[in-house]
N, C-alpha and C positions, 0 to 999 in steps of 0.2 A: 245293397239296396233290398229292403224287404218289400214284397209286393203289397200294394195298398189300393189297387184298382181291380174291382170285381168284374165278372163276365158281362153283366148288364151295362155297367159303366163303360166298359171297354167297347161294347157294341155301339153305344150311343156316341162315344167319341169318334169312332171310325165313320159312322154315318155323317156326323157333323163335318168331319174333315173332308169326306168325299163331296158333300153338298157345297162346301165353301170352295173347294178346288174347281168344281164344275161351274159355279157362278163366275169365278174369275176367268176360267178357260173359255167359256162361251161368250165372254165380253158383255155380260148383262149389266155390269157395273162400269160406269164411265168416269170414275174418279180414281186416278192412279194411286193416290195416297191410301184410299180405302182398299184398293186391290192389294197393296203390300201388307196392310194390316191384316186383312182376311187370310192372305197366304201364310203369314206368320202364325196366326191362330190355328189354321188348319194343320200346319206342320207340327206345332206343339201338341195338338190333339192327337194326331196320328202317332207321333213318337211316344207320348205317354201311354197311349193305348197298346202299342206294340211291346213296350217295356214292362207293362203292368205296374208302373210306378209313376206317381205324380208328386213332385217336390212340394207343391202347395198343400196337398193333402197331408204330407208329413209335418209341415209347419202348423197346420190346423188340427193335427191329430185325428184325421178322418181316415177310416179304412172301410172300403166297400167290399172287400173280399169276405167270402163265407168263412166262418170259423170252422176249423177242422176239429172233429171230436176225438 
């Protein structure tokens, strides 16, 4: 797996994951189906952030990593 998630993208994904986890954990959302969907989105955001790899970016040929000179 070639890295395709840059530092800024990684930080945004982690922040989104934490916010979504907190929304579900603090029971601010009262719809169980929506809670599961948000947990899945948060989990995917966290995993792709930690791995520096996003499969969707690969399919769309997007790379937010800085080019090394």
